[in-house]
N, C-alpha and C positions, 0 to 999 in steps of 0.2 A: 665804608665799601661802595666801590662804584655802582651807579645805576644803570639800569639797561639802556636809558637813553643815552648816557655819556659813553657807554661802551659801543652801542651802535654808530654814534658821531666821530669816535675816535677812529673805528675802522673804516668808516667811509673817507673821512680826511686823509688818512694815510695810504689807503689802497686805490682810491679812486682820484684825489687830488694830489697825491704823492707829497704830501706836507710833511717834514721832518717832525720828529718827537719832540724836540724842543718846542718848535712853533704851536704845535697842538697843545701843550701843557701850557703855554702861555695864554692861547686863544680860550681854553676852556676854564682855566684857573685850577689846574689839578698838577699834581706832582708828576715828574717824568717817569717815576718807576709805575705809577698808576696808568701811564699811557702804555708802557711796556707791558704790563700785565694784560691790560686790555686786548692789545694785538697778539697775544700770545694765547688767548683763551679763545677756543673755537666756538663755545657755546655762550649764551647770556649768562650773566650771574644770577644765580639763585641764592635766597636766604633759606637756609637749612638750621633748625634749632635741634640741638641734639635730644634724641628721646629719653625720657625721665624714666620710662618702665612704667608696668603696671602692676596692682597686687594680683592680678590674674597669671602673671608670668610664671609665678611658681606653680600655680594650679593647673597650668596649661597640659603637663604630661598626664595628669590625672583624668583631665576632661578627654584628652585623645584616647586614653584607656576605655573610659566608658563608651564613647562614640564609636570606637573599633568593636566592641561588643554588641552595643545597640545604637545602631546609626540614627534612629528615628527617637530617641529618648528626648523629651522636651527639656528645655532649659531649665524650668522650674524644679524638675525631678534631679537634674544634675546639680543645682544649687544645694537641694536638700541633701543628696548623697555625700557632696564636699564640705556640708556645713558653711556655705558661702553666705556671708552676712552684709556683704557690699552692695552696691546698686545693682537692680535686676537689669537695667539697660545695658549696663557695661557686660555683663555676662550674656546677656542675648547677641549682642554683637560680637563678641569673640567666638561663641558657639557657631553663629552663622557663617562665620570665616572658616572654622574647622570642619563642620559636618561636610561639606561636598568631599572632602579628601575620603570619607569612609563611606558615603552613601553611594550604592550603585546607579551608575548612570544610565539613564532611559532616553537615548538619542531619537530624534523625530527626522527621519528622512524626508527629503522632497519628493512628492508623489505626482507622477504622471497620469492622467485619465485617457481611456480609450473612448471614442465616441459611442454613444448609446449605452454606456455601462452603468454609471451611477448618478443617481439623484439624490442630493442630501436633503432631508426634511427638519425642520425646527419651528419653533413657536416664538413670535416676537410679540412683546407685550408694549403697546404704545401707552400714552396717559390715557386717563381716565377721562375721555373728551366726547363719548358718543351717548347721547340720550337715547335711553331704551325704555324708559317709563317716567310715570310721574314722581320727579325728583329724583331718578335714578341715573346715574352716570356710569357707563361700562369703559373698563379698559379691555377691548375685546380680544381674545387670543388670537394673532393673525399667524394662519399656517403658511409659512415660506418653504417653497421647493426651489432647489437650484439644480441645473445641470451641470455636472462637475467639469464636463468636457468644454461645453460652449459658454457656460456662466450665464445661462438663460434663466431669469427670474421669473418666478410665479408666486402669486400670493392671493390669498383671500381670509377675510376674518371669519371665524366660526363661533358659535355662541358659547361653547365652553369646551374643556380640554378632556371629556369623556370620550370613549372609544367610539362611540356612535358618530360624534359630530368630527373627530379626527378623521374616520375613514370616510365620510360624506364629503369633507374638504379635499381628501386627497382625489377622490374620484372625481370632482369637478374640476381640479386643475389638470388631471391626466386626459380628462376629455378636452379641455382646450389644447393641451399640447398634441393629443391626436395619436399618442403612442405611448408605450409602456417600457421604461428601462428594465435591464437586468437586476438591478438592486437599488432598494430604497433605503437608505441609511438614516437612522433615528439614534438619539440618545435614549437615556432611561426614562423616557415620558411614561407615567403610569398608564395612560390610556391606550399606549402601543404594547407596553410590556416592561418587564424589569429583569435584569440580570439574564439576558438571552432567552426569557421564557415569555413567549409573545401571548397577548390576550387571544380568546376564542375569535373575536370579531377580526382582529389583524391576521391573524393565521388564515381565516376563512377569505378575507380580502386578497392576500397574496396568492392563495391556491387558485381563486377565480382568474385572477390577472396573469397567473403564468409566471410570477417574479419572486423575488425574495426581499424579506423586511430583516436587514441585519442592525442590530443595536451597538453601539459604541460602548468601550469598556467606561466605567466610571472616572469621573475626573480626567478625561482625556480629551479636551476640546479640539486637539489638532486634527482628530478624526473627521470633523465636519466644519473644517475652518472657512471652507467656501461659502456655506450658508449663514455661517457667524458673520462674516464681512457682510454679506447681503443684508442681514438684520442691522447692522450698523448704518448701511447706505440708506435703508428705509428710513431710520430714525432721522438722520442728518438731512435728508433730501426731499422726503415726502412730507413729514409731518409738520415742518415750520410753516406757520401764516395760513393753516388750514382749520376749517370750522366744519361741524357735520349734523346734521339733523336726525339722522339714525343710521343704523346699521346698514340698511340698503345704501344710502347716500355715501357712507365710508366706503364700502365695496365698488360702488360705481365710481368713485373718484380714483381709487386704487387701480381699477382696471384701466381707466382712461390714462393713468401716468406710467403704468408698466411699459408700453410700448416704446416711450421715448426713454426709459430707464435701459431698455434692453439694446439701444442705441449708442450706449457709452462705449468708449473705447477700454478695453482692460489690458492692464499694464503685462499680466502675467502671459495672455495669449498674443498680444499685440493686434488683436482684432476686436470687433464688436461681436456681442451674443448674437445679434441679428444675422451676421454675416456666417455663422458656424452652426446655427440651428438647423438647417437644412441637413448637413451631414450627420448631425447628431440625431436628428429623428429619423433618417434613413436606416441607421443601425440599430433602432429600437424596434422591440415586437409590435404588432398592431393591437389595436383595444379588442377584448374579448368579443364574442358574438352575443353572448348572455352578460348583461351587465350585473355586477355584484350587487347583494343587498347591503344597502348602507343605512346611516340612521339608526332610530330606535324602533325595535320591534318587540311587542309584548301581548299578552292575553290577560284578560280581566273580566271579571263579572260585573256588570254594570249596577251600582246601588241604585237606592230610591233617590239619592239627589242628583242622579243623572250628569255626574261629573267624574271625569279621570285626571290623575296627578300625572304630568309628564314633565321632566327637568325642571322640578320646582314650581310649576304652574298649573291650575287647574282649568281643564278645557270641558264645555257643555257638549253633551251628547243627546241625541235623539230619544226623548224618554219612553217612547213607545217600546223600546229594547230593554227596560228596565229588568233585571233579574236574569239576563241572557249575556253569555260570553260574547265578547266584542274582541277584534283584534286591532291593536292601537300601532300604528306606524308615524313616526316624526322625522323629518329631515332638516335641512337647515332653513327652510322657508314655510314649509306647510306641516300641519298636524291632521291626520286623518284616521278615522275609526270605521271598521267595517264589521257588519254583523250577518252572517252567512251570505256573503260575497255582495252585500248592499251597503253603500256608504250611507253612514249615519252621523258623520261629523266631518267638517271640512274648515280649519281654521288656519289663519296665519300664524306662523311661530313666533312666540313672544320672547324676547332675549331678555327681559326683566324677571325678577323674582317674586314668588307670593303675590300672583296676579290671578284673578278669574277672568278668563276669557269665554264669553258668553254669545251665543247665537240667538237672536231674538225670535226666532222662529221655535227654537227648543223651550223658550219660555212660555210662548204661546201654546203649544202643544202640550206643555206640563200643565198648565190651567186648565184646559180641558178636559185633560185626564183626570184631574183633581176634582173638578166640578162633577163628572159622570160617577166617580168614586162615592162622593158624598151624596148624590140623589139617589144612588143604589141604598145606601146604608139607610136613609131617612124611610124609604118606601118598603124595604124588605125586612129592615132590621138587621141585616146581614152584611158584613164587609164583602161578602163573595156571593155570586149568583146562587139560588137554592134550586132544587130539583123542579124539573117541569112536569106537570101531569102526564102519568103514562110512561115516565122513566122507571125502570126496574133499579132499585138499590139493593145490593147483595146486603144480607145481614148473617154474621157468624154466629153459631151456636155458643152459649157460655161453657159448655162442656169442654170446646176445644181448647180455651185458656186454662182449664183444669188440667188437660193434657200437657200443655206447653209448660206448666210450672210443675209438673209432677205431681199433682193432687187428685185423690179419688175419695169419693162419699161412701162410707161403708155405715151400715145400720149398727145400732147396739144391740147387745143380747137382750132377749126378752126378761122383763123384771120378775123376781120371784114371788111366790103367794103371799110371803111375809111382807112383802112391799118394803124390804130393808135394802133392795139393790141400789147399788151407787149410781147406776142410770135411770132410775125409775123416777117417772114423773106423775103430776097428776092425772088419774084416769087411766094410768098404765100406758101412757103414749111413748112412742120411741122419738128419741133425740138424735138427730144425725150427728156423726163426728168425722171429723177431718183426720185423716190419716195421710202421712207423708211417704211417697214411695220412693224410696232412693234408687236411683238408676246406676 
């Protein structure tokens, strides 16, 4: 069989050099019929081996029948139904070729975005390179938001994937944007909601901003492909060669890098995000006059150890309010507690886990209260203060308790002269008897 090189050279010599067939055969050392065949062939020669067939050829009609009725039937089940004993990889390859004929198609159209309409949101997880505590490295969830029209990228790291932290992160980025889009698109992130059912915090946040949070269907990444590509861009363009000392350093470096990222030329729009963000922001609504409530909010009664647990860490509280209800709020940066409108705790939020965050002033206050308590016990013998002279202490009559429990005292009948009465006692005295009065 003639090679591709000889075929190309024969055609060049004959068509370009006008060399006769006999001279070509002599130069290349091939037969004249080979030269004639090469000149007659318009395409290069290809070696084709005749197919030997497969053991699945006889089973293919049965495979098609099963797929026609059950398009998603796994290849392992098909092998069981057909009692196939050959190589499983061969069957899987044939089923992969046949299945698209019977499975309904789900085409994805090209989407065009209007200015101010959609901001896509997602979480990007870099490597665990951020120190958050002694011996603890965190892979911080990075909240990424991208305006679909201008491709403007916004991002900030948050401590966790809980509703409070995600809502707080969205509010931080929207304040930097200075506007609110008509729709925030999320996937089925549990902190936002699942299966089109939003969490209470997410629904309240959307209502305050006057926008809509819409969750994409499961296994449909094309719905938020803009932010997915931005996550890949962050991974390949921001992370390489960087080191971080703490979460604040991570967010600081990310904030300094994002303006340069938004100067990139986007192939889809043909412009930079910085050139389109003005029109995008103008089509959005303004920020609400009353900011939404974000972060953690809870009420708890302060125990004797004067610590409260928030997001896996324990924070100290002023021990003078032990036993009273306190309101705890925790944002991305600060943890605060109030009692009757008074600030009783203010700590920096710890992104680590299982940490005790203590204010030295709270420890000193607790020590003073403990010494005063012990002194009072030694001097009075009582753990609490006793009544002072002149104080009136109310005393309840014992008969009140008899009335509460339904008990009355009734005397026994007098003893007989023979002194044989069941209730007679020595000297003929009467014994009181308890009679239960059932109400």
